[in-house]
C-alpha positions as CSV (number, residue, x, y, z in Angstrom):
1,M,122.5,-18.3,-31.4
2,H,124.1,-18.9,-28.0
3,Q,127.3,-20.1,-29.7
4,G,127.4,-16.9,-31.7
5,V,127.2,-14.8,-28.6
6,R,130.1,-16.7,-26.9
7,T,132.2,-16.4,-30.1
8,M,131.6,-12.6,-30.3
9,G,132.7,-12.3,-26.6
10,R,136.0,-14.1,-27.3
11,R,136.7,-11.9,-30.3
12,L,136.2,-8.8,-28.2
13,G,138.6,-10.3,-25.7
14,A,136.3,-9.5,-22.8
15,S,135.1,-11.7,-19.9
16,P,131.6,-13.3,-20.4
17,L,130.5,-11.8,-17.0
18,R,130.9,-8.3,-18.4
19,F,128.3,-9.1,-21.1
20,F,125.8,-10.8,-18.7
21,P,123.4,-7.8,-18.5
22,F,123.2,-7.5,-22.3
23,L,122.5,-11.2,-22.6
24,L,119.7,-11.0,-20.0
25,L,118.1,-8.1,-21.8
26,F,118.4,-10.0,-25.1
27,F,116.5,-13.0,-23.8
28,L,113.8,-10.9,-22.2
29,L,113.1,-9.2,-25.6
30,L,112.8,-12.6,-27.2
31,W,110.5,-14.0,-24.5
32,V,107.9,-11.1,-24.0
33,P,106.2,-11.2,-27.4
34,T,105.9,-14.9,-27.3
35,A,104.4,-14.9,-23.9
36,R,101.9,-12.2,-24.9
37,G,100.8,-14.2,-27.9
38,Q,100.4,-17.3,-25.9
39,A,98.4,-15.5,-23.2
40,A,96.1,-13.9,-25.8
41,G,95.5,-17.2,-27.5
42,R,94.7,-18.9,-24.2
43,D,92.3,-16.1,-23.3
44,R,90.5,-16.4,-26.6
45,R,90.2,-20.1,-26.3
46,Q,88.9,-19.9,-22.7
47,L,86.5,-17.1,-23.3
48,G,85.4,-17.9,-26.9
49,L,83.2,-14.8,-26.9
50,R,83.6,-11.3,-28.3
51,R,82.3,-8.4,-26.1
52,P,80.5,-6.0,-28.4
53,G,81.6,-2.5,-27.8
54,G,85.3,-3.3,-27.1
55,G,87.0,-4.0,-23.9
56,P,89.2,-6.9,-22.8
57,G,88.8,-10.0,-24.9
58,S,87.2,-8.1,-27.7
59,S,88.5,-8.2,-31.3
60,L,85.7,-5.8,-32.5
61,G,85.6,-2.4,-30.9
62,A,83.1,-0.6,-33.2
63,P,80.4,1.4,-31.3
64,G,77.7,-0.4,-33.4
65,Y,78.1,-3.6,-31.3
66,A,76.9,-2.0,-28.1
67,G,73.8,-3.5,-26.6
68,A,74.5,-7.2,-26.8
69,R,75.8,-9.0,-23.8
70,E,78.0,-12.0,-23.1
71,P,76.0,-15.0,-22.0
72,Q,76.4,-15.9,-18.4
73,I,76.8,-19.5,-17.3
74,P,74.5,-20.1,-14.3
75,R,76.3,-20.3,-11.0
76,R,76.1,-23.5,-9.0
77,G,75.1,-23.2,-5.4
78,A,76.1,-25.3,-2.5
79,G,73.8,-28.0,-3.7
80,G,75.6,-28.4,-7.1
81,S,73.8,-28.2,-10.4
82,R,70.0,-28.0,-10.8
83,S,68.2,-31.2,-10.5
84,A,66.2,-32.4,-13.5
85,E,63.4,-33.4,-11.3
86,V,62.7,-29.9,-10.0
87,C,63.8,-27.8,-13.0
88,R,60.7,-27.5,-15.2
89,S,60.2,-25.2,-18.1
90,R,57.0,-23.2,-18.5
91,P,54.9,-24.1,-21.5
92,L,55.9,-22.3,-24.6
93,D,55.1,-22.2,-28.3
94,L,58.8,-22.1,-29.4
95,V,60.0,-21.6,-33.0
96,F,63.7,-21.7,-33.9
97,I,64.6,-19.6,-37.0
98,I,68.1,-20.7,-38.1
99,D,70.3,-19.2,-40.8
100,S,71.7,-21.9,-43.2
101,S,73.1,-19.5,-45.9
102,R,76.3,-20.2,-47.8
103,S,78.5,-18.5,-45.2
104,V,77.5,-21.2,-42.6
105,R,79.7,-24.2,-43.4
106,P,78.4,-27.8,-42.7
107,Q,80.5,-28.2,-39.6
108,Q,79.3,-24.8,-38.3
109,F,75.7,-25.7,-39.1
110,A,76.1,-28.9,-37.1
111,K,77.1,-26.7,-34.2
112,V,73.9,-24.7,-34.6
113,K,71.8,-27.9,-34.6
114,S,73.6,-29.0,-31.4
115,F,72.8,-25.7,-29.9
116,V,69.1,-26.1,-30.7
117,A,69.1,-29.7,-29.4
118,K,70.6,-28.6,-26.1
119,I,68.0,-26.0,-25.6
120,I,65.3,-28.5,-26.4
121,E,66.9,-30.9,-23.9
122,S,66.3,-28.4,-21.0
123,L,62.6,-28.0,-21.8
124,D,59.5,-30.0,-21.0
125,I,58.3,-31.1,-24.4
126,G,54.7,-32.2,-24.9
127,A,51.3,-31.3,-26.4
128,S,50.3,-29.7,-23.1
129,A,53.9,-28.4,-22.3
130,T,56.3,-26.8,-24.7
131,R,55.8,-27.3,-28.5
132,V,58.7,-26.8,-30.9
133,A,58.9,-25.8,-34.6
134,L,61.9,-25.1,-36.8
135,V,62.2,-22.6,-39.6
136,N,65.3,-23.0,-41.9
137,Y,66.2,-20.1,-44.1
138,A,68.7,-18.7,-46.6
139,S,67.4,-17.0,-49.8
140,T,64.3,-19.2,-49.4
141,V,62.4,-20.3,-46.3
142,K,61.4,-23.8,-45.3
143,I,59.4,-24.9,-42.3
144,E,61.2,-28.1,-41.3
145,F,58.5,-29.1,-38.8
146,S,55.6,-27.4,-37.1
147,L,54.5,-27.0,-33.5
148,Q,52.1,-29.9,-33.8
149,T,54.4,-32.3,-35.6
150,Y,56.2,-33.8,-32.6
151,S,55.1,-34.1,-29.0
152,D,58.1,-35.8,-27.4
153,K,61.6,-34.6,-26.8
154,A,63.4,-37.5,-28.6
155,S,61.4,-37.0,-31.8
156,V,62.1,-33.2,-31.9
157,K,65.8,-33.7,-31.4
158,Q,65.9,-36.4,-34.2
159,A,64.1,-34.0,-36.5
160,V,66.6,-31.3,-35.8
161,S,69.5,-33.6,-36.6
162,R,68.0,-34.3,-40.0
163,V,67.9,-30.6,-41.1
164,I,70.2,-29.7,-44.0
165,P,71.5,-26.3,-45.1
166,L,69.7,-24.3,-47.9
167,S,73.0,-22.6,-48.9
168,T,72.5,-19.2,-50.6
169,G,71.2,-15.8,-49.3
170,T,70.2,-14.4,-45.9
171,M,66.5,-13.4,-46.1
172,S,65.9,-12.8,-42.4
173,G,62.8,-10.7,-42.9
174,L,61.2,-13.3,-45.1
175,A,62.0,-16.0,-42.5
176,I,60.4,-13.9,-39.6
177,Q,57.3,-13.3,-41.8
178,K,56.8,-17.0,-42.6
179,A,57.3,-17.9,-39.0
180,M,54.7,-15.3,-38.0
181,D,52.1,-16.3,-40.7
182,E,52.6,-20.1,-40.7
183,A,54.7,-21.5,-37.9
184,F,52.8,-19.6,-35.2
185,A,49.4,-20.2,-36.8
186,V,46.8,-22.0,-34.7
187,E,46.3,-24.4,-37.7
188,A,50.0,-25.4,-37.3
189,G,49.7,-26.2,-33.6
190,A,50.1,-22.8,-31.9
191,R,47.8,-22.3,-29.0
192,A,45.2,-19.6,-29.0
193,A,45.9,-16.2,-27.3
194,S,43.3,-17.1,-24.6
195,S,45.5,-19.9,-23.4
196,N,48.2,-17.4,-22.3
197,I,51.0,-19.6,-23.6
198,P,54.0,-17.4,-24.6
199,K,55.1,-17.4,-28.2
200,V,58.9,-17.3,-28.5
201,A,61.2,-17.2,-31.5
202,I,65.0,-17.7,-31.3
203,M,66.8,-16.5,-34.5
204,V,70.4,-17.6,-35.1
205,T,72.3,-15.9,-37.9
206,D,75.9,-15.0,-38.9
207,G,75.3,-12.4,-41.6
208,R,73.5,-9.2,-42.5
209,P,69.9,-9.5,-43.7
210,Q,69.5,-9.1,-47.4
211,D,65.9,-7.8,-47.1
212,Q,63.9,-5.4,-45.0
213,V,63.7,-6.9,-41.5
214,E,62.8,-4.0,-39.3
215,E,59.1,-3.7,-40.2
216,V,58.3,-7.4,-40.2
217,A,60.1,-7.9,-36.9
218,A,58.1,-5.0,-35.4
219,R,54.8,-6.6,-36.6
220,A,55.9,-10.0,-35.1
221,R,56.6,-8.3,-31.8
222,A,53.3,-6.5,-31.9
223,A,51.6,-9.8,-32.6
224,G,52.9,-11.0,-29.2
225,I,55.9,-13.0,-30.4
226,E,59.0,-12.6,-28.1
227,I,62.1,-12.6,-30.3
228,Y,65.6,-13.6,-29.2
229,A,68.5,-12.8,-31.7
230,V,71.7,-14.8,-31.5
231,G,74.5,-13.4,-33.7
232,V,77.6,-15.4,-34.7
233,D,80.9,-14.2,-36.1
234,R,80.1,-11.7,-38.9
235,A,76.5,-11.1,-37.7
236,D,75.4,-7.4,-38.0
237,M,74.7,-6.2,-34.5
238,Q,72.5,-3.4,-35.5
239,S,70.3,-5.9,-37.4
240,L,70.1,-8.1,-34.3
241,R,69.0,-5.1,-32.2
242,T,66.3,-4.3,-34.8
243,I,65.0,-7.9,-34.7
244,A,65.0,-8.6,-31.0
245,S,62.4,-7.8,-28.4
246,R,63.0,-5.3,-25.5
247,P,64.9,-5.1,-23.3
248,L,67.7,-5.7,-25.7
249,D,70.1,-6.7,-23.0
250,D,68.0,-9.8,-22.3
251,H,67.2,-10.6,-26.0
252,V,70.4,-10.0,-28.0
253,F,73.4,-12.3,-27.8
254,Y,76.7,-12.5,-29.7
255,V,79.4,-15.2,-29.9
256,E,82.6,-15.1,-31.8
257,T,82.4,-18.5,-33.4
258,Y,80.0,-21.3,-33.9
259,G,82.4,-23.4,-31.8
260,V,81.2,-21.6,-28.7
261,I,77.5,-21.0,-29.5
262,E,76.5,-23.6,-27.0
263,K,77.5,-21.2,-24.3
264,V,74.3,-19.3,-25.0
265,T,72.4,-22.4,-24.0
266,S,72.9,-21.7,-20.4
267,K,71.2,-18.3,-20.8
268,F,68.1,-19.8,-22.4
269,R,68.0,-22.5,-19.8
270,E,68.0,-19.8,-17.1
271,T,65.3,-17.9,-19.0
272,F,62.9,-20.8,-19.7
273,C,63.6,-23.1,-16.8
274,A,62.3,-22.2,-13.4
275,L,62.8,-24.0,-10.1
276,D,59.7,-25.7,-8.8
277,Q,59.4,-24.5,-5.2
278,C,56.6,-27.0,-4.5
279,A,58.9,-29.9,-5.4
280,L,61.8,-28.3,-3.5
281,G,59.7,-27.8,-0.4
282,T,60.6,-24.1,-0.2
283,H,57.1,-22.8,-0.9
284,Q,56.1,-21.9,2.7
285,C,52.5,-23.0,2.2
286,E,51.0,-24.3,5.4
287,H,48.9,-26.9,3.7
288,V,49.1,-27.5,-0.1
289,C,51.5,-26.0,-2.7
290,V,50.2,-25.9,-6.3
291,S,52.8,-25.3,-9.2
292,D,51.7,-22.8,-11.8
293,G,54.6,-23.4,-14.2
294,G,57.5,-21.0,-14.8
295,G,58.6,-21.3,-11.2
296,A,55.3,-19.7,-10.0
297,H,53.1,-21.4,-7.4
298,H,50.2,-20.7,-5.1
299,C,49.0,-22.1,-1.8
300,K,45.8,-23.9,-1.1
301,C,44.2,-25.1,2.1
302,S,42.8,-28.5,3.1
303,Q,39.1,-29.0,3.2
304,G,37.5,-27.1,6.0
305,Y,40.1,-24.4,6.0
306,T,40.5,-21.0,4.3
307,L,43.6,-19.2,3.0
308,N,44.6,-16.2,5.1
309,E,45.6,-12.8,3.8
310,D,49.3,-13.8,3.7
311,K,48.3,-16.3,1.0
312,R,50.4,-19.0,2.8
313,T,48.7,-19.9,6.1
314,C,45.3,-21.4,6.7
315,S,42.5,-21.0,9.2
316,A,39.7,-23.4,10.1
317,I,36.3,-22.4,8.5
318,D,33.4,-22.1,11.0
319,K,30.8,-23.4,8.6
320,C,28.1,-23.0,11.2
321,A,28.8,-19.2,11.4
322,L,29.1,-19.0,7.6
323,N,25.7,-20.8,7.2
324,T,27.3,-23.2,4.7
325,H,26.8,-26.3,6.9
326,G,23.7,-27.7,5.2
327,C,22.1,-28.7,8.5
328,E,18.3,-28.6,8.4
329,H,17.9,-27.6,12.1
330,I,21.0,-27.0,14.2
331,C,24.7,-26.8,13.3
332,V,27.2,-27.5,16.1
333,S,30.8,-26.4,15.5
334,E,33.7,-28.7,16.3
335,R,37.5,-28.2,16.5
336,A,39.6,-27.7,13.3
337,G,36.7,-26.4,11.3
338,G,34.5,-29.5,11.7
339,Y,30.8,-29.6,12.6
340,H,27.9,-31.9,13.0
341,C,24.1,-31.5,12.7
342,E,21.5,-31.9,15.4
343,C,17.7,-31.6,15.4
344,Y,15.1,-29.7,17.4
345,E,13.3,-31.5,20.2
346,G,10.9,-34.0,18.9
347,Y,12.9,-34.7,15.8
348,F,15.7,-37.2,14.9
349,L,18.6,-37.0,12.5
350,N,18.3,-38.8,9.2
351,E,20.9,-41.0,7.6
352,D,22.3,-38.1,5.6
353,K,23.3,-36.6,9.0
354,K,21.9,-33.2,7.9
355,T,18.1,-33.4,7.6
356,C,15.6,-34.2,10.4
357,S,12.4,-36.2,10.7
358,A,9.7,-35.7,13.4
359,Q,9.3,-38.2,16.2
360,D,5.8,-39.5,17.0
361,R,5.8,-38.8,20.7
362,C,2.4,-40.4,21.1
363,A,3.7,-43.7,19.9
364,L,6.9,-43.3,21.9
365,G,5.0,-42.6,25.1
366,T,6.9,-39.4,25.7
367,H,3.9,-37.1,25.4
368,Q,3.2,-36.4,29.1
369,C,-0.5,-36.2,28.5
370,Q,-2.5,-37.4,31.5
371,H,-5.3,-38.9,29.5
372,I,-5.0,-39.0,25.7
373,C,-2.2,-38.0,23.2
374,V,-3.2,-37.1,19.6
375,S,-0.5,-36.9,16.9
376,D,-0.7,-33.9,14.6
377,G,2.0,-35.0,12.1
378,A,5.6,-33.7,11.7
379,G,6.3,-34.7,15.3
380,A,3.7,-32.5,16.8
381,H,0.9,-33.6,19.2
382,H,-1.7,-32.3,21.6
383,C,-3.4,-33.7,24.7
384,Q,-7.1,-34.5,25.2
385,C,-9.1,-35.7,28.2
386,Y,-11.6,-38.4,28.8
387,E,-15.3,-37.6,28.6
388,G,-16.4,-35.7,31.6
389,Y,-13.0,-34.1,32.0
390,S,-11.6,-30.8,30.9
391,L,-7.9,-30.0,29.9
392,N,-6.2,-27.9,32.4
393,P,-4.2,-24.7,31.5
394,D,-1.0,-26.7,31.4
395,K,-2.5,-28.5,28.3
396,K,-1.4,-31.9,29.7
397,T,-3.5,-32.7,32.9
398,C,-7.3,-33.1,33.1
399,S,-10.0,-32.2,35.7
400,A,-13.5,-33.8,35.9
401,D,-16.3,-31.7,34.6
402,N,-19.0,-33.2,36.9
403,Q,-17.7,-35.5,39.6
404,C,-21.2,-36.1,40.9
405,A,-22.2,-37.6,37.6
406,L,-19.0,-39.6,37.4
407,G,-19.4,-41.0,40.9
408,T,-16.0,-39.7,42.0
409,H,-17.3,-37.2,44.5
410,R,-16.8,-39.3,47.7
411,C,-20.1,-38.1,49.2
412,Q,-21.7,-40.7,51.5
413,H,-25.3,-39.9,50.5
414,L,-25.9,-37.2,47.9
415,C,-23.6,-35.2,45.6
416,E,-24.6,-31.7,44.4
417,P,-22.6,-30.0,41.5
418,A,-21.1,-26.6,42.6
419,G,-19.5,-25.4,39.4
420,P,-17.0,-26.7,36.9
421,G,-15.2,-29.6,38.6
422,A,-16.7,-28.7,42.0
423,Y,-19.4,-30.3,44.2
424,R,-20.8,-30.5,47.7
425,C,-22.2,-33.4,49.7
426,R,-25.7,-33.6,51.2
427,C,-27.4,-36.2,53.4
428,R,-30.7,-38.0,53.0
429,P,-33.6,-37.0,55.4
430,G,-33.0,-38.3,58.9
431,F,-29.3,-37.8,58.6
432,I,-27.0,-34.9,59.2
433,L,-23.7,-34.0,57.4
434,Q,-20.6,-34.7,59.5
435,G,-17.7,-32.4,60.0
436,D,-15.7,-34.0,57.1
437,G,-18.2,-32.6,54.6
438,R,-18.8,-36.0,53.1
439,S,-20.2,-38.5,55.7
440,C,-23.7,-38.5,57.3
441,A,-25.0,-39.6,60.7
442,A,-28.6,-40.6,61.6
443,V,-30.4,-38.0,63.7
444,E,-31.8,-40.6,66.2
445,E,-28.4,-42.2,66.9
446,A,-27.0,-38.8,67.4
447,R,-29.8,-38.0,69.9
448,R,-29.3,-41.4,71.7
449,L,-25.6,-40.7,72.0
450,V,-26.4,-37.3,73.5
451,S,-29.2,-38.5,75.9
452,T,-27.2,-41.4,77.5
453,Q,-24.9,-39.0,79.1
454,D,-25.4,-36.0,81.2
455,A,-25.2,-33.1,78.7
456,C,-24.0,-30.9,81.5
457,S,-21.2,-33.2,82.4
458,C,-17.9,-32.4,80.8
459,D,-16.8,-36.0,81.0
460,A,-20.0,-37.1,79.3
461,T,-19.6,-34.5,76.5
462,L,-16.0,-35.6,75.9
463,A,-16.9,-39.3,75.8
464,F,-19.8,-38.5,73.4
465,Q,-17.5,-36.6,71.0
466,E,-14.8,-39.3,71.0
467,K,-17.4,-42.0,70.3
468,V,-18.9,-40.0,67.4
469,T,-15.5,-39.3,66.0
470,S,-14.4,-42.9,66.1
471,Y,-17.6,-44.0,64.5
472,L,-17.3,-41.4,61.7
473,Q,-13.7,-42.4,61.0
474,R,-14.5,-46.0,60.6
475,L,-17.4,-45.1,58.3
476,S,-15.3,-42.7,56.3
477,A,-12.6,-45.3,55.7
478,K,-15.2,-47.8,54.4
479,L,-16.6,-45.2,52.1
480,D,-13.2,-44.3,50.8
481,D,-12.5,-47.9,49.8
482,I,-15.9,-48.2,48.1
483,L,-15.4,-44.9,46.2
484,E,-11.9,-45.9,45.0
485,K,-13.2,-49.2,43.6
486,L,-16.1,-47.4,41.9
487,Q,-13.7,-44.8,40.3
488,V,-11.4,-47.5,39.0
489,N,-14.3,-49.4,37.5
490,D,-15.6,-46.2,35.8
491,L,-12.2,-45.4,34.2
492,R,-12.0,-48.9,32.8
493,Q,-15.5,-48.6,31.2
494,V,-14.6,-45.2,29.7
495,R,-11.4,-46.5,28.1
496,R,-13.2,-49.4,26.6
């Protein structure tokens, strides 16, 4: 081509520089279509998706495709991709409903199975976690395996890899009906409604249903089944919208080819997989974080604490104030919500550290009774007095009833009762009571003492008084010694 241009220039007899603008325009016209085609092809390879409703990157612009959205690949934060240790799926009863009609070629069907396997890989599979079943359909419907068939991830993925296409027809309504009646049946492994385990169906199809799907899909949704509809290639968008749960933006997806269907996996991973904040340590619980599944959690407190209104922090429980201590007698609060039990006076704490038993104060010698302690049981006691004594108002000490009879009166000669616990002393004939009220002096001796001195003499009177006083003091001391010995002897006899 370039040789032809140069030849034409020579024939015209013109300088090549005169034709340079024309040559540049010629090459631009050749290059632009090629560049556009390459860019468009590169965009399609990179995107691999068709935006329903038109717009850039769309090859179908019909209004009927509005409502589906392009799957979004989860963004990675500063910490990179999600960690398998903390990304845990909530428990589900999950049923895949996959189209294996004639339009789905073997290589494309393998892509569908890979798509299913990748979703399974992101889930916690187990009898108490997510259970998986698979319904294969074309003109007929086959339950490949039920929710109770496999309880581990590896077995489920192997079962998916063994599924083969059924070839003809696209009976989507029949497939949903069979899934609702059989795959989601409790007898097939689905958990009862009381367990609050979500029931989820993911339908993958590339065609238009050949039966009535609207009514059966509505019944399935009314039965509590959440339906996701994934359309591929020639899938009818209106049918997908009829099948899926609301809101449609979250439940209807469309991809241009089976080659890029795995891009939808990221959306389901985002939907089913939640970050475990307890494992990440971002829960803000002061004491204990409890995972509830599905990314949810709640806070609990250590023993002896109660959760505050903010549902995160904890306060020590005053069990004594709440009367939940279990102490039989006395509860004593301690720091950090602790407490200990004590007993009333006269009781001791048992080995259980809560109940109390009475002390026998009489046996322990802590009764404070002057004479006799009598145990009444349950740690109680009362005081009594020896015979001839009465209990004083303090209920502990005793007073003699008749000191004259007991010989504790300290009278030198005679004792005469003068009321409860009282007495007075008297002297025998020939004696007179001295000034101390207890001792007696002979009348003749008293007279002799008086007659030996001049009664009118002051000195004689003083000498007489001193002599009498000295005599009485010696006599009183002797009597005191004798009476103390007698009293001790009487007490010993009474105790015996």
